[in-house]
N, C-alpha and C positions, 0 to 999 in steps of 0.2 A: 872475322876480325875487322875487316875494313868497315862492315855495317856498323860494328860497335864504336869505332873511333869516330865514324861520321856522327852517330848518335850522340857521342860525348860532346862534339864540337857544337852540336844543334843546344845541348843543355846548357854548356858554359856560356854560347852566345846570349841565350835568353836569360841566364842569370845577370850577365853583363849589363844586358837591356834594362831588366828591372832594377838593378843597382843604380845606373846612371839615372833612370827616371826619378827614382827616390832621392838621389844625391841632389838633380835639379831642383826636385821639389822643394827639398828641404833648404837649398840655398836660396831659391826664389822667396821663402818665406823670410829669409834673414835680410834681404835687400831693402835698405830704408826707402821710405816713401815720402815724397814730396809733392806738393800741390801747387798748380797753377791755375789762373783764372780763364786764360784763353790758349789755344794751339800753338800759336807761334812762339809763346814763352816756354812751351814744352820742347820745342825745336831748339832754341837757344841752350835750354839746360842740358839737353842730350848731347849737343855738339861739345859741351865741356865734360860733363859727368860720364858720358859713354854708357856703359851697361851697370856702372855701380850703384845706380839709382833707378826706382821706379817712378814714373811723373803721372801724377793724376790729375786730368783735366778737368776742371769744374764745369765749364760752360759746354753745353751739349752742341751738335754739329747743326749749322743754319740757324743759329738763335741770335737775336738781338742783344748784344752784350748791354744795352742801355735799359732793356727791360726784362730783367731776369731775377727770379726768386729761388732761394735755397730750398729743396726739398730734404727730407730725413735721410735719404739715400746718399745724398751729396753729401750731408752733414757727417754721416759715418765714414765715407772716405777721407774727410778732412781730419775726422779725430784719430784716424790711424797715420796721419802724417805727421813728419817730424819738422817740415818747414812749408810756409806756405808764402810764395813769391807773389806779391800784389803788383799791378800796374795802373792804378789810378782810376780804376772804374767805379761808377756810382754804387753799384750793389757791394763793393768792397768797403767803401766808406760807411755804408749803412751798418753792416755787420760786425765792422773790425772790433769795436767794443765787446759785442757777445762773444767773439772768439776768443778775446784775452781772458774774458771770465769763465768761458764753457771749456776750453782747451789750454789749461796753464802751462801745459808742456810743448805747445806749438808755438815753433819760433817764427815770427812774421817779418819777413824781409821786403824792404820797398824795391823793386827792381828800377824803379827811376831815379833812385838816389844820384844827385849831381847832374841832373839835367833840367835845364831851364823850360818850364811847360809854357807853351802858347795858350792865350785866351783863345776860346772858340770865336770864329770870325764874324759870326752873327751876334747881335745884341740880345737875341732872345733867350741865351743861356745864361745871363746875368755875368757873374764873376766866376763862373765855372771854368776850369782849366781844361784843354783838350789832352786827353789821355793817349793819343792815338801814336804815340813815340815809335812803335815798333815797326813803322812802315819807312823809317829813314836808316839805312844802313850804318850811318856814322855814329848815330845815337845809340843804335844797337850795340856799340862796340863799349859804350859807357855801361850798358845793361851787362854785357858779357863780364866786364871787370866786377860788376857788382855781383855776379852770380859765383863768380871764381873767389871772391872774398868770403861770401856766405859759405860756400862748400868747403874750401880749405880750412876754415875756421871749425865748421861742424865735424869735417871728416879728415883730420890732417894726416891720416894714413894715406889718403889718396892726393894729397897736396901736389906732389911732383906731376902725377897724372893728368891732374886739372890744368896744371900750369902749362904743359906741353900742349893739351888740347886748347886751351885758351888763346895760347900764341897762332896756332893753326887757324883758329877761326876768326881772329883778328885780322889776319893775312887775307882770309877768304872775303871777309866784308870789304876790307881795302878793293878787293878786286871786282867784287860784285858793285861797289860804287863807281868804280871806272866803267865798268860795262854799262852802267844805266846812264851815266854823263854822256857816253860816247852815242847810246841811241837817241837822246833826247837832245844834243847839243845844238843840232841844226833845225829845231821845229820854229815856224813861223809864227804860229798861233799859240798864244800862252794860256788862254783860258780853257778848262775842260768841265763838261758838265757831268756831275756825279750825285746819284739820288742821297746819299748820306755823307756828311761831311767829315769823312775819317782820313784825308789825304793831305791835310795841311802841311805837315812836317815833310812829306815825300815833295810835295809842290815846292815849298821853300827850299829844299836842298837843290831842287833841280829847275830852279827859276820858272816855275810854273803857277798858274792860279786857278784852283778849283772854286767851281760854282755850285753849291749845293741846291738839289731840287726841294729837299726836306726843310721843313721851317719848324723850328720848336720841338722836333721830333715827330712832327705829323706832315702829312702830305699838304701841300700848298693849296691856299683859297684859290677861287676863280680868279681874282684880281692879280695875285701874285702869280699864277699861271701864265696869264696873259704878259704879263710883264717879262718872265722868263721866256716865252715864245718871241716876243720882239727881240730880245737880246741874242738869243740863238739864231734867228734868222739874220740879223744884223752883222753877225760874226761868222756866218755861213757854217756853223758848227753841224756836223754831220754823224756825230756818235755820242750816244748818252750812257753812261756808265752806271750801272746798279749792282748791289752787292746782294749776296745770299742771304736770305731770311728777312729781308726787308720788303714793303709793300711795293709794287711796281706800277700801279694804276697811274700815278702823275706821271711817271717816266714814260709809259706807253702813249699816254695822251700827247705827250711832249713829241714823241717819236712820230706820231701819226701826222701831227699839225706842222712839223718841221722838217717832213721827209727825212728823218734821221733813223739811224740803226741803233738798237740795244746791244750792250756788250755788258756781259756779265763777269763781274771780278768778285774776289774773296779776300777781304782784308783780314780775315781770321784763318787763313789757310795754314795747315800744319806744314805743307809743302811750301814752306815761306820763300826761299830763294826762287824757286822755280816760278811763283806767283807773282814776284816782283819783275822779274825778267818778262814774263808774259804782259803783265799790265804796261812796262815799258815799251813793249814793241808796239801794243795797241795804241797807245798815247802817240807814238812817233808817227804811225800811220794816219791816225785821226787829226793830228796836228800840224801836218806838213804843208 
């Protein structure tokens, strides 16, 4: 009798497991999909949407966001999405008209709405605007509001849930801003060397000056490299920051010539908050 009861429990447990798996699979199929260009955007959306949405990230890991082409597999995922949140990158601008034509049901939302964009700090970019707003926690608050507005309108059944999460995220961003400010408030040196000029908004927020190695999206020429070496030596700079997915030859040459160390940072990290704190710690040590 005991063996029969035990066997019955095993059968019922197996049936429950199968039902749960089928239920989850069915539910997962019904979860709306939204797309973003880069991992930090996914972090922001998930903070507000929780598990009510599946977020598709277009840019593969360790990819230069300024030199990227859409592949058929990526287009397929975009076709399945209900919203595409853009963030001012070049490849978005090139393909945006095609998206409107090919995916008429895809709603395109500018995550940078109501943010005043900076011009690129070097003249080589012409009149192009700097898209790297996601590295400033205060500007991310504006992005969070844009995300909330879009999601609350698209999925009104979750509006209260999104609003609660929005308020929590805004408070977290205030706290993050205070943490970073505290880490960087006593720095004596203000200039820092970074390969790709992606930290202008961060630098402006915390009263720093980024000096990029990259010129016009390319490694500097010999003359430009010599000028940069002279600047680094005069300023006694001992850390050169490089980003994942970008060439490191010029940065390594600078490090050798100036007896400086290479520090790898990731402006496209999905672990966005942790990355900003790590970069702040590294800058605090490098600029003391």
